[in-house]
DRENPA-3360 file (N, C-alpha, C; in nm, 2 decimals, always signed):
BEGIN
1 = XXXXXXXX = -14.21/-9.38/-8.70/-14.17/-9.51/-8.73/-14.10/-9.54/-8.88 ~ -13.99/-9.60/-8.87/-13.90/-9.64/-8.97/-13.97/-9.78/-9.06 ~ -13.97/-9.86/-8.96/-14.01/-10.02/-9.02/-14.10/-10.05/-8.89 ~ -14.19/-10.16/-8.93/-14.27/-10.24/-8.82/-14.27/-10.38/-8.92 ~ -14.23/-10.49/-8.85/-14.27/-10.62/-8.87/-14.33/-10.69/-8.77 ~ -14.37/-10.83/-8.76/-14.45/-10.87/-8.68/-14.34/-10.93/-8.55 ~ -14.23/-10.92/-8.56/-14.13/-10.93/-8.46/-14.06/-10.79/-8.40 ~ -14.04/-10.69/-8.48/-14.02/-10.56/-8.45/-14.05/-10.43/-8.49;
9 = XXXXXXXX = -14.03/-10.31/-8.42/-14.06/-10.22/-8.48/-13.93/-10.13/-8.44 ~ -13.92/-10.02/-8.56/-13.79/-9.94/-8.57/-13.83/-9.81/-8.59 ~ -13.76/-9.71/-8.48/-13.79/-9.59/-8.48/-13.68/-9.51/-8.51 ~ -13.67/-9.40/-8.55/-13.58/-9.28/-8.57/-13.59/-9.16/-8.48 ~ -13.49/-9.16/-8.37/-13.49/-9.05/-8.29/-13.43/-8.94/-8.33 ~ -13.55/-8.83/-8.28/-13.47/-8.67/-8.36/-13.53/-8.59/-8.23 ~ -13.48/-8.46/-8.21/-13.52/-8.37/-8.13/-13.62/-8.29/-8.21 ~ -13.73/-8.23/-8.13/-13.83/-8.17/-8.17/-13.83/-8.09/-8.28;
17 = XXXXXXXX = -13.71/-7.99/-8.27/-13.67/-7.90/-8.37/-13.61/-7.97/-8.49 ~ -13.60/-8.10/-8.50/-13.56/-8.17/-8.60/-13.69/-8.21/-8.69 ~ -13.78/-8.23/-8.58/-13.90/-8.33/-8.65/-13.99/-8.22/-8.72 ~ -14.02/-8.09/-8.66/-14.08/-7.99/-8.73/-14.08/-7.90/-8.85 ~ -13.93/-7.92/-8.87/-13.84/-7.85/-8.97/-13.81/-7.70/-8.92 ~ -13.81/-7.69/-8.74/-13.78/-7.56/-8.73/-13.61/-7.54/-8.74 ~ -13.59/-7.39/-8.80/-13.46/-7.37/-8.80/-13.41/-7.27/-8.66 ~ -13.26/-7.30/-8.62/-13.22/-7.20/-8.55/-13.11/-7.13/-8.60;
25 = XXXXXXXX = -13.16/-6.99/-8.56/-13.07/-6.87/-8.64/-12.92/-6.90/-8.62 ~ -12.84/-6.89/-8.73/-12.69/-6.93/-8.73/-12.62/-6.79/-8.67 ~ -12.63/-6.78/-8.56/-12.55/-6.66/-8.48/-12.60/-6.69/-8.32 ~ -12.46/-6.66/-8.26/-12.45/-6.68/-8.11/-12.54/-6.64/-8.03 ~ -12.61/-6.73/-8.00/-12.71/-6.71/-7.89/-12.68/-6.67/-7.76 ~ -12.72/-6.54/-7.71/-12.71/-6.50/-7.57/-12.83/-6.47/-7.50 ~ -12.83/-6.50/-7.40/-12.95/-6.51/-7.31/-12.99/-6.34/-7.28 ~ -12.90/-6.23/-7.26/-12.94/-6.11/-7.23/-12.85/-6.00/-7.27;
33 = XXXXXXXX = -12.87/-6.02/-7.43/-12.80/-5.93/-7.54/-12.87/-5.94/-7.68 ~ -12.92/-5.81/-7.69/-13.01/-5.78/-7.80/-12.92/-5.71/-7.94 ~ -12.89/-5.78/-8.06/-12.80/-5.71/-8.14/-12.89/-5.59/-8.22 ~ -12.98/-5.57/-8.16/-13.10/-5.47/-8.28/-13.01/-5.34/-8.25 ~ -12.99/-5.26/-8.39/-12.95/-5.14/-8.36/-13.07/-5.05/-8.27 ~ -13.01/-4.96/-8.19/-13.12/-4.86/-8.11/-13.18/-4.79/-8.22 ~ -13.31/-4.77/-8.19/-13.40/-4.72/-8.24/-13.41/-4.73/-8.40 ~ -13.34/-4.84/-8.44/-13.37/-4.89/-8.59/-13.48/-4.96/-8.61;
41 = XXXXXXXX = -13.50/-5.02/-8.74/-13.61/-5.09/-8.74/-13.66/-5.22/-8.68 ~ -13.57/-5.30/-8.63/-13.63/-5.42/-8.57/-13.63/-5.36/-8.41 ~ -13.55/-5.28/-8.37/-13.59/-5.22/-8.24/-13.72/-5.14/-8.25 ~ -13.78/-5.06/-8.32/-13.87/-5.00/-8.34/-13.92/-4.88/-8.21 ~ -13.82/-4.86/-8.14/-13.84/-4.76/-8.04/-13.82/-4.62/-8.11 ~ -13.93/-4.53/-8.07/-13.95/-4.40/-8.15/-13.98/-4.29/-8.04 ~ -13.98/-4.33/-7.90/-14.02/-4.26/-7.80/-13.92/-4.18/-7.75 ~ -13.96/-4.09/-7.63/-13.88/-4.01/-7.56/-13.75/-4.07/-7.50;
49 = XXXXXXXX = -13.63/-4.00/-7.45/-13.50/-4.08/-7.40/-13.58/-4.14/-7.27 ~ -13.52/-4.25/-7.26/-13.57/-4.29/-7.10/-13.43/-4.34/-7.01 ~ -13.33/-4.42/-7.05/-13.27/-4.47/-6.99/-13.10/-4.47/-7.05 ~ -12.98/-4.46/-6.97/-12.85/-4.47/-7.03/-12.81/-4.61/-7.07 ~ -12.69/-4.62/-7.12/-12.63/-4.76/-7.16/-12.64/-4.82/-7.01 ~ -12.65/-4.81/-6.90/-12.66/-4.85/-6.77/-12.77/-4.88/-6.73 ~ -12.88/-4.85/-6.80/-13.04/-4.84/-6.76/-13.05/-4.77/-6.65 ~ -12.97/-4.67/-6.60/-13.02/-4.54/-6.55/-13.13/-4.48/-6.60;
57 = XXXXXXXX = -13.23/-4.41/-6.54/-13.29/-4.31/-6.57/-13.27/-4.15/-6.66 ~ -13.27/-4.11/-6.77/-13.24/-3.99/-6.82/-13.35/-3.93/-6.92 ~ -13.33/-3.81/-6.89/-13.42/-3.75/-7.00/-13.36/-3.66/-7.11 ~ -13.22/-3.70/-7.07/-13.14/-3.58/-7.17/-13.12/-3.67/-7.32 ~ -13.13/-3.64/-7.43/-13.10/-3.72/-7.54/-12.98/-3.75/-7.60 ~ -12.87/-3.68/-7.53/-12.74/-3.71/-7.55/-12.69/-3.83/-7.45 ~ -12.75/-3.88/-7.36/-12.72/-3.95/-7.27/-12.84/-4.09/-7.33 ~ -12.93/-4.09/-7.39/-13.01/-4.20/-7.40/-12.94/-4.30/-7.50;
65 = XXXXXXXX = -12.92/-4.42/-7.44/-12.86/-4.52/-7.53/-12.92/-4.63/-7.47 ~ -12.93/-4.76/-7.56/-12.97/-4.87/-7.51/-12.86/-4.95/-7.45 ~ -12.92/-5.03/-7.34/-12.80/-5.12/-7.27/-12.78/-5.26/-7.40 ~ -12.90/-5.28/-7.44/-12.90/-5.40/-7.52/-12.94/-5.51/-7.44 ~ -13.00/-5.48/-7.33/-13.04/-5.58/-7.23/-13.21/-5.56/-7.23 ~ -13.24/-5.72/-7.17/-13.36/-5.71/-7.15/-13.43/-5.60/-7.06 ~ -13.39/-5.56/-7.00/-13.43/-5.43/-6.91/-13.43/-5.31/-6.99 ~ -13.33/-5.30/-7.06/-13.32/-5.17/-7.14/-13.43/-5.17/-7.23;
73 = XXXXXXXX = -13.50/-5.27/-7.29/-13.63/-5.32/-7.37/-13.74/-5.29/-7.30 ~ -13.74/-5.37/-7.19/-13.88/-5.36/-7.13/-13.89/-5.19/-7.07 ~ -13.79/-5.09/-7.05/-13.82/-4.96/-6.99/-13.85/-4.88/-7.11 ~ -13.81/-4.92/-7.22/-13.86/-4.84/-7.34/-14.03/-4.89/-7.37 ~ -13.98/-5.03/-7.40/-14.16/-5.09/-7.45/-14.24/-5.09/-7.36 ~ -14.20/-5.13/-7.24/-14.33/-5.15/-7.14/-14.31/-5.30/-7.09 ~ -14.29/-5.31/-6.97/-14.25/-5.47/-6.90/-14.37/-5.59/-6.95 ~ -14.48/-5.53/-6.98/-14.57/-5.64/-6.99/-14.63/-5.65/-7.18;
81 = XXXXXXXX = -14.55/-5.58/-7.25/-14.55/-5.56/-7.40/-14.49/-5.66/-7.48 ~ -14.56/-5.68/-7.58/-14.47/-5.76/-7.65/-14.34/-5.70/-7.74 ~ -14.23/-5.76/-7.68/-14.09/-5.69/-7.66/-14.05/-5.74/-7.82 ~ -13.98/-5.64/-7.90/-13.88/-5.67/-7.97/-13.74/-5.71/-7.97 ~ -13.75/-5.75/-7.84/-13.60/-5.81/-7.78/-13.54/-5.90/-7.89 ~ -13.43/-5.88/-7.93/-13.33/-5.99/-8.01/-13.27/-6.07/-7.95 ~ -13.25/-6.08/-7.83/-13.20/-6.21/-7.74/-13.26/-6.32/-7.73 ~ -13.21/-6.41/-7.68/-13.24/-6.54/-7.66/-13.27/-6.59/-7.47;
89 = XXXXXXXX = -13.40/-6.53/-7.42/-13.37/-6.53/-7.30/-13.39/-6.69/-7.25 ~ -13.42/-6.77/-7.29/-13.44/-6.90/-7.27/-13.33/-6.97/-7.28 ~ -13.18/-6.92/-7.32/-13.08/-6.98/-7.31/-12.96/-6.93/-7.23 ~ -12.85/-6.99/-7.23/-12.71/-6.90/-7.14/-12.64/-6.84/-7.27 ~ -12.58/-6.96/-7.32/-12.47/-6.92/-7.42/-12.49/-7.04/-7.53 ~ -12.49/-7.05/-7.63/-12.50/-7.15/-7.74/-12.47/-7.09/-7.86 ~ -12.39/-7.19/-7.96/-12.32/-7.14/-8.09/-12.41/-7.24/-8.18 ~ -12.48/-7.18/-8.27/-12.56/-7.26/-8.35/-12.51/-7.25/-8.49;
97 = X = -12.53/-7.35/-8.59/-12.46/-7.33/-8.71/-12.54/-7.39/-8.81;
% end
């Protein structure tokens, strides 16, 4: 509430993210794309080869490549695990600044 008198009350409207001090990353927010380098620090995967870049199963280290999609992350870390996925699964495509 901005002000209150006997005759009126004045409110300032804001989105919840503006009111709680939350900050949105200044990058393109894509639903199903993870920008993390495969097997890098943010990805954290250190296991055996699992799939190629099309999410097709492989045990060949030369074909092991991440699709940078949620399915690729789930295949490596487990579907029920807390995933280090760098995409924004709750959005379609938004540019934040």
